[in-house]
N, C-alpha and C positions, 0 to 999 in steps of 0.2 A: 875856274878850271885849275886843277892841281896837277903839275907834272912831276913825276918821280925821277930820281937819278937812275941811270942805267945800271942795274944790279948785275948784269951779265957781261956779254962781250962786245956790245955795241953794234954798229950798223953792219948790215949784211954786205959782204964784199964778193965780187966774182972775179975770176972764175973758180977760185979754190974753196968756195964755201962748203961746209960739211952740214950734215943734218942738224947738229946742235946750233949752227949759225942761224938756220931757219927757225928753230925754237926760240933762240935768243931774239930774233927779229920780231916775232909775234908778241913775246912777253914785253919787249921794249915798247910796243904799240899799246899796251894796256895803260891807257890814260884814265885816271879816276876823275870823273866829272862831278861827283857828289858823294856825300856819305852822311851817315847819322848813327850815333851810338848812345846807349844809355846802359845803366847798371841796374840789373834786376836782382833783388835780394830776398828771395822767399824763404820760408821755414816750414817744417812739418811736411805733410803730404799735400802735393799740389800738382796741377798740370795746366798747361797753356791751351788756348783755343787752337783748333786745327785749321781755322780760316787763315788765309794769307793776310798779313798785316796790311791795313788800308794805307798806311804812310809809306809803304815801300814802293817806289816806282816800278814800273814793269821793266823786266830785264835786269834789275839789280840783284847783286850776289848777297844773299842773307848769310849771317854768320853768328856763332856764339862762341865765346871764350870762357871756359870754366875758370873763374878767378879764385874760387874757394868751394869746398865741399864736393859732392858728387851728385849726379842726376842721370837721367836717361833721355834719349831722344828717339822718336819713333818715326819712321818714314815708310809709308805704304806697307804697314804691317810688320816691318822689320825694326827691332829695337836694339840701340846701341848704348852700352853703358859708358858714361863719361866720367873722367876723374879730373882732379885739380890740374890745370895747365892744358887740358885737351882743347882742341879747336875743331869745330865742325862748321863746314861751309856748304852752301846750297847754290851752285852756279846757275840754276834756272829758277831759283826762288820757289822750289817745290814745297808744298804744303807739308807741315810736319808738327808733331807735338812734343814739347819738352816737359819733364816732370820728375817727381820724386815720390817714392812710395807707390801705393796701389789705391785707386779710387779717390784721389785727392780732389779738393775743390778746384773747379776750372776758373782760371783767371786770364784776363786779357790785359797784359802789361801796357799795351799801347793806350788803353782807356785811362790809365793812370798818369800818363805823361803830361807835363806842363806844356803850354803853347810855345811854339818857336817864336823868336830865336832863343837859343840857350846860352848863358855865359859860362856854365860849367855842366859837366855830365850830370844828368839827372840820376838820382838814386831812388829807386822804387822798392819800398818794403812791403811784404805781403806775408800774412800768417802769423800765428802766435805759438811759439814754443817748437820743440823738435829740432832736427838737424837743420843748420843754416846752409844755404847754397848762395853763391855769388856768381852771376852771369854777366858778362859784357855782351850786349846783344846790339844788333843793328844791320846795316846793309852798306854796300859800297857799289856804286855805279861804275861800270867799266865797259867800254864800247866794243873792245875786241872780241868778246864772246858772242857778239851779234853776227860775226862772220861765221856762218854755219859750219863750213868744212873744218874750222878750228874749234869753235865752241861745242859743237856736237860730239867731239871726242871725249869730253869730260863726263863723269857720272852725275847722277842727281845729287848725290851727297858725297862729300869728302871729309874723312875723319883723320885728323893727325893727333896721335897720342904722344904727349910730352912726359909721360910717367917714367921716372927713374932714368932720365937721359941727361947728358951734359950738352945737349944740342944748343947752338947759339940762339935758336928761336925761343928757347926757355927764357933767356935774358930779355928779349924783346917783350915776351908776355909779362914778365915781372915788371918791366918799365911801364907797360900799359896799366897794370894794376896800380903802380905807384902814382901814375898821373891821375887816376880816378880818385885814389885815397887822399892825395895831397895836391889838389889842383893849383897850379901857379898862374901867373899873369898870362902865359901863352899856352895854357893847358889844352885847350881845344884843338888848336892847329897841330901841336905835337902829337896828340892822341890820334888825330886823323891820319897823320903821316905814318905813325907806327902801325896802325891798322892796315894801311895800304901796303906796307912792307910785308906784313904777316900774309895778307892776300896773295901777293906776288909769289912769296916762297911757297905757300900752300899749293898754288896752281902749278908752279914749277916742279915741285916734287911729285904731284900727281901725274903730270904728263911725263916725267922721266920714268916713273915706275910702270907705266902702261906697256904691255907686251908689244913687241915690234912685229910679231908674226900674225897679227890680226889684220883687221881692216880699220880705216879711219885715218885721220890726218897724221898722227904720229907714225903709223905704219907707212904712210905715203912718203913722208920726207926721208925715210930710211930705205925706201925701194930704189934700186940703182936706175930704174928707168923714170918713174914718176918723180922721184926726188930731184933728179937732174932737170926735169921739166919745170918743176916748181921753183927751183933756184933761178932759172931764167926769167919766170914770170915775176917773182918777187924782186929780183934785182933790177929789172927793166920793165916795169908795168905799163909805161907809156909807149913802148916799142909796138908798132903795128904788126903784132905776131899773126901768122897764119898757122893752120894746123900743120901744113907741109913744113914750115920753118921749124916749128916746135919739135916735130918728129925728127927732122934732120939733125938738129942740135942735141936731141936726146939719143941719137944713134939707133933708132928703130924706125919701123915703117908706121905710117898713120894709123893702120888697123891695130898694131900692137899697142901704140900709145893710147888709143881710144879704150881698147880692152882693159889695160891696166888701170886707167883712170876710173873706168866703170866699176871695176872690181874693188878697188881700194877706197874710192871716194863717192861712188855712185853719181858721178857727174862726168862732164867732158872737159878736155883741156880748154877749149874756148870758152865754155860756160864758166869754168873756174876763173879764167882770166877776167871775164866780164864781171863776175861777182866781186873779185878782188879790187877791180878798178872802181866799182860802185861803193865798196867799203872805204876805200881811200878817199873817194869824193865826199862821203859823209864825214870823214875825219876833217877834211879841208873846210867843209861847211861849219863844223863846230868851232875850229880853232884858227881860222884865217878869215880875211876879208875878200878873198878871191871872188871875182864875179862868176855868176852861174854860167854865162856864155864861155868864159875861159875854162871853167871846170868841165863843161861839156867836151871841149876840145881835148883837155888832158885825159878825159876818161875814154877817149877814142870814138866819140860820136860825131856824125857829120853835121848835126843841127841840134840846137838847144831843145827843140820840142821832143825829138827822140830821146835825148837824155832825160828830160823831165818825166816822160812816160816810163822809162826803164827804172829810174830812181824811185818813182812812186810805187811800182810793182814790189820792190824789195823793202821799202821803208813805210809804205802806207800813206805817204803824202809827198807832194812835190818838194823839190829842193828848197824853195824859198820858205815854205811852210815848216820844213824840218829845221832850217836855220833859226827861224823865229821861235819855235817851240823850245829848242835847246837853250837859246840865250835867255828866254823867259824862265825856264826851269833852273838855269844856272843861278839867276838872281834870287830865286825863292830858296834854293838850297843853301845859300851862303849863310853862316851863323852870324 
């Protein structure tokens, strides 16, 4: 497991927390549990298969960084033109086609990859003649997007254009390209961390640019009522909150609090609290040795069996199986 440094403001503190503190808290929790990158260097007219890559785990964020040349990406019938330095990310692994020109040969880059583990980033060449394109492709696994009130705020595709800017992200992209071109003794770990920084920044920018007058998690944290309640929940998730207590601390009636949550997040305060506790439990299962019995108490359940049932409903398997699958996958993902 790779833990990134805190790029923002650190831990959430109460009672003076602001909406940006909640955003910072969520981004701080984006722990990257695995990644994979390769360099695809096609030429001429070409396009990739629309099928999701078999090597990408479910829930991973796919991305492409245009290291050279131009190309296009098409998602659900919408085509975006990409230039050198551009970044495109898919928070939900949405199927897409990348290509250049019209009616080019369909290629599946994954079928050309060497078997894992890799000592250096694989360079895949395709085509003969014509304009060359260089793409850094891959995925990054991050668990925070599995918390639906937060993750569902994001769009299916995020496009960040670096054309004609002096943005610091340009320097990071250039360093990524350098690591691909001139791999050193620690090239793979450096490249993984640089890719993770790019992902965090792309997500941060997308969240900050979302309008606050709509619905969703970003709108909720800026709402004077729901935002106050969310700061209570996030600062003290183990507190045995009741709806009455949350409403009182939010300075509204229970009916108003329920109504605002339903309008902005399509859930209730208590269900949000339950889901947040279960998400935190999943984090603890991944990154600590805490017993499942103790975890059930931390998550607010009176017995381990009730916790197991609730956890299985959200994650698709009981806590013990979830921990085993993660630890097994972590070992397979290491290069």
